[in-house]
C-alpha positions as semicolon CSV with decimal commas, in nm:
position;residue;x (nm);y (nm);z (nm)
1;M;0,000;0,000;0,000
2;A;0,145;0,333;-0,100
3;E;-0,045;0,534;0,159
4;T;-0,179;0,459;0,501
5;L;-0,543;0,356;0,526
6;K;-0,689;0,506;0,844
7;I;-0,990;0,323;0,979
8;G;-1,204;0,446;1,265
9;L;-1,353;0,157;1,458
10;V;-1,630;0,171;1,718
11;A;-1,730;-0,154;1,891
12;R;-2,101;-0,209;1,955
13;N;-2,310;-0,465;2,144
14;D;-2,686;-0,510;2,157
15;H;-2,675;-0,678;2,498
16;Y;-2,471;-0,449;2,727
17;D;-2,489;-0,080;2,804
18;D;-2,185;0,116;2,687
19;D;-2,064;0,165;3,045
20;D;-2,113;-0,198;3,158
21;P;-1,788;-0,342;3,303
22;R;-1,846;-0,668;3,115
23;W;-1,856;-0,475;2,787
24;F;-1,538;-0,289;2,884
25;A;-1,369;-0,626;2,937
26;Q;-1,480;-0,749;2,594
27;T;-1,366;-0,435;2,413
28;A;-1,035;-0,444;2,601
29;I;-0,965;-0,777;2,431
30;L;-1,027;-0,623;2,088
31;V;-0,806;-0,324;2,169
32;H;-0,527;-0,548;2,297
33;D;-0,539;-0,786;2,001
34;L;-0,550;-0,510;1,738
35;G;-0,271;-0,316;1,908
36;H;-0,052;-0,622;1,957
37;D;-0,109;-0,780;1,616
38;T;-0,104;-0,468;1,395
39;G;0,112;-0,229;1,598
40;S;-0,087;0,060;1,453
41;L;-0,370;0,135;1,693
42;R;-0,453;0,447;1,890
43;L;-0,754;0,551;2,097
44;H;-0,940;0,874;2,019
45;R;-1,188;1,009;2,277
46;T;-1,457;1,254;2,173
47;P;-1,635;1,430;2,463
48;V;-2,016;1,410;2,452
49;P;-2,159;1,761;2,497
50;G;-2,372;1,800;2,810
51;T;-2,237;1,486;2,977
52;K;-1,929;1,372;3,165
53;G;-1,882;1,091;2,914
54;A;-1,696;1,044;2,590
55;V;-1,723;0,826;2,282
56;D;-1,417;0,611;2,226
57;Q;-1,304;0,539;1,872
58;L;-1,014;0,317;1,780
59;I;-0,802;0,445;1,493
60;L;-0,612;0,188;1,287
61;S;-0,342;0,325;1,057
62;L;-0,268;0,042;0,818
63;G;0,021;0,099;0,578
64;S;0,069;-0,250;0,441
65;A;-0,145;-0,526;0,297
66;G;-0,020;-0,757;0,573
67;A;-0,131;-0,523;0,851
68;F;-0,469;-0,480;0,680
69;S;-0,518;-0,858;0,654
70;V;-0,425;-0,908;1,018
71;A;-0,669;-0,637;1,129
72;V;-0,952;-0,798;0,930
73;Q;-0,873;-1,139;1,085
74;V;-0,865;-0,994;1,439
75;I;-1,198;-0,815;1,387
76;R;-1,364;-1,125;1,243
77;A;-1,236;-1,344;1,528
78;W;-1,356;-1,095;1,789
79;L;-1,701;-1,072;1,628
80;S;-1,735;-1,450;1,609
81;R;-1,710;-1,485;1,989
82;D;-2,051;-1,322;2,049
83;R;-2,331;-1,287;1,792
84;R;-2,450;-0,963;1,956
85;R;-2,128;-0,778;1,872
86;S;-2,073;-0,545;1,579
87;V;-1,824;-0,282;1,471
88;E;-1,862;0,039;1,275
89;L;-1,568;0,100;1,044
90;T;-1,522;0,452;0,904
91;F;-1,263;0,524;0,636
92;T;-1,193;0,751;0,340
93;D;-1,168;0,591;-0,002
94;A;-0,927;0,690;-0,281
95;R;-1,180;0,942;-0,417
96;G;-1,190;1,120;-0,080
97;T;-1,536;0,995;0,014
98;T;-1,584;0,906;0,380
99;R;-1,764;0,574;0,415
100;T;-1,902;0,385;0,715
101;V;-1,962;0,010;0,719
102;R;-2,130;-0,173;1,005
103;V;-2,015;-0,532;1,037
104;S;-2,179;-0,781;1,272
105;A;-2,096;-1,136;1,363
106;D;-2,362;-1,250;1,117
107;N;-2,225;-1,056;0,818
108;A;-1,849;-1,048;0,881
109;G;-1,775;-1,211;0,545
110;A;-1,619;-1,052;0,240
111;D;-1,948;-0,897;0,124
112;A;-1,983;-0,679;0,433
113;L;-1,618;-0,579;0,420
114;A;-1,614;-0,526;0,041
115;P;-1,610;-0,142;0,059
116;L;-1,319;-0,150;0,303
117;I;-1,131;-0,411;0,101
118;M;-1,185;-0,205;-0,215
119;A;-1,052;0,109;-0,046
120;A;-0,740;-0,078;0,065
121;S;-0,683;-0,221;-0,283
122;E;-0,728;0,123;-0,444
123;L;-0,460;0,262;-0,216
124;A;-0,234;-0,032;-0,302
125;K;-0,273;0,044;-0,675
126;E;-0,147;0,398;-0,617
127;Q;0,206;0,277;-0,537
């Protein structure tokens, strides 16, 4: 890949509240695995106006096809552990269009990730 593909990732779950300690434990696994396996993860916190809370977004900066493949594998494995999990992936394609894809355990195949895979391959062609 000639450039770095930056992907915003927000983990979701239909079973737990966002501040449930059990959900924190599950997302901590995703954060650890992505950080360890890709080496390109950072946490971005956006304060929520009118509250004491913030929305956490993971930012993956993937500069190689290998790192991209590993990130996809980690996300799929994490989703497969609980059918109520999903992730929202936000990225900018080669045309400069910001796209968001929601991937759940039920649709974590290539079809759901096709827009993200296409964006990564477009960047790879720009080398």
